[in-house]
N, C-alpha and C positions, 0 to 999 in steps of 0.2 A: 779835649781831654775828657775821658769818661769819669764821672764822679764815682768815688769809692763806694762800694756797697755797704749799707749799714751793718754793724756787727750782729751776729745771730743772737737772739734773745736767750737768756738763761732759763726762763720759764715761759710757756706759751701764753700765760695770762696771770693777772694778780690772783684770780680765783684758784688757779692751779698751784701758785706759790703758797696760798693759804692752806690748801689741802696737804701739800708736802710738809709744811711746817707742823700741821696737826699730827702727822704721823710721828714726827720726832718728839712732839710734846706729850704724846699719849702716855708714855711710861715715865715721864720726867716731871710731871706736875700732879701732885696728889690732890684729889678732890676735897672740898669744893674748889672749883677753878673759875676765875673771872679773867677773860681776855680783854685787855684795854688797848685799842688801836690808837697810836699817836697820830694826832691830826697834823696835816691831812693825809700823809703818805702811808700811814700804817693801817688806815681804817678798813679799806676793802679787804686787805689780807687778813686782818684780825677777824673780821666778820665771817669770812669763809672758813678760817681755821676753827672758830667757835662753833659754826654749823657742823663741821666734820666731827668735832669733839662732843657735840651736844652739851655745851656749857654756856655760861652767861657771857655776854658781850657788852661792852660800852666803849666810849671814847675818852681819852685823856688829852687835855690841851696843854701845850707847852710852847715856849718861844725862846729862840736863841738870844743871848746877850752878845752884842757886837760893838766893838769900838771901830777903829779904822781898819779897812781891809775886809776881805770876804770871810775870813776864818773867825768863828765865834770863840769867845773866851769863857763861855759858860752858858747856862740856860735856867729857865724858871718853868715850873709846871704847876698848874692849878694855883692854890694859895700858899704853897710851900715856899720856903726860903730858896734863894738862888744858890746854885752850885757853880763853882768856877774851876777852871783848869788849875790844878795845884802847881803847875810850872809857870803860871802867869803871875808875875809880881808887878803890880801897877806902880809906876813912879808917883811921887807926891802930886805932881801936876795932873796926873791922870785920874785921881780919885773922884773928882767931881764929874768927869765925863763917864766914868764907870757907873756912878750912881744914877746919872741920867740915862745911861743905856739900860740899866736894870728897871728903871721906871717905864721906859718905852716897852720893854719886854712884858712887864706886868699889864700895861694897857692893852698890848696885843693879845695877851691871854684872855682878858675880859671880853674883848671884841670877838675873838674866835669862839669863846665859850657860848656866847649868845647865838652865833651862827650854827654851831654844831649841836648844842643841847638846849637852846632857849633858856627858860628859867628852871629847867629840870636839873636837880643836883646829880652828881655822879652816884651811881648805885653803890650800896654798901660793900665795903671791902673787908669788913671785920672777919678775922680768923680764916680768910680765904688764901689760897695760893693765887697770886696775881701775876699774870704774864703781860709784860709790856711789849707790844708788837710794833715793829717798824718794817718798812719795805726794804730799802737799801740803807745801810749804816755806813756813812763815811765820816761822821762825827759822833762822838759818844754822849754829848752833853744833854741833848733833849731826853734821851732814854734814861740817863742817870738821874736827871731832875724828876722825871716821871716816877722812877723807882723810889726816890726819896719821898715824893708826895704820897705814893701808895703806902709806904711804911707808916707815915704819919697818920694815915687814915685807917690804920688797924690791920693791914695785911699780915698774915701769919708768915708768909714767905713770898719773896719777889723773884721772878725769873725774867730775864730779858731775852727776847726772841726777834729774829729778823730773817727774811728770805735770803738776803745777801748782806755780807759785812766785809770790811777790809780787815786784814790781819792786825793792823795797828789799832783799830777800834776794838777788836776782840781782846787784845792785851790790856787796853784801857779799862774795859768793862770788868775783866777778871781781876784787875788790880784793885777794883773797888769791892771785890768779894761777891760778885753776882754771877750766877750761872748764866751762860749765854748759849742759847739753842739756835743754831744757824746751819742750814744745809749746805750753803755755798760761801766759803771764805776766800777772798781774793788777796793777792799780794800787792796789787796796784792800789796805792793810797787814794787814788781818784775814784775807785770803784769801777762799775761797768756802765758803759754808755747806754745800753739798752737792756736792763735786767728783765723786763716783762714784754711779752709779745703784743699785748693790746696797746692802744694808742698812748703815746707819751706826752700828750698835751697837758701841761700842769693845770690849766684852767678847767678842762673837762674832768680831770681826776679830782680836783677840788670839789666841783659840783657834785660828782657821783658820791664822794665821801660825805658831803653834807646830807644828801638824801639817805644814804645808808645809816648815818648817825641818828637822824631824826626817826628812822624806822625802828631803831633800837629802843625807843621809848615805848 
């Protein structure tokens, strides 16, 4: 039996996705603008969008909060407090496990921050329009945690942007009163199997993202 052909990519590359995103952001983000790529999967797209917009770029580090199962119940970004799914109501016996999951997420953020930014702090966001950038959004929690962190760091306005998002995530983001800029919205809650035409190897993407983030310094 012949193996099924992989689905056609939505964008020829992450660079192309960043350029497309920049076109949509051009009239929707008032200067001064800072684009923050969510590590690791939003970094390359944010860097290319920032280049097209001739605006500042940096990376923001977040981690999902997970209990049992693959679906996160929330997320943490930088040093901000965790956000959790408003529909998630932990039982009494789950409270300790939830606190442990949040501690794991905080440790993951610290580790990732050293990899992506070293000892360098995040650039100033004071009075800027901050755009939180992801590649494909199938869960809203990391971008929402990043948005909260940006607000706490003095952003005048926060916009969330992604090359691809599911309709369910779009509704979640808008329910939190954030503007979502996204050229491609999908009905399938699982997202797209191959959103970008360049290699889909997560390890290679992570390495490229670290290099791009370090160059931002």
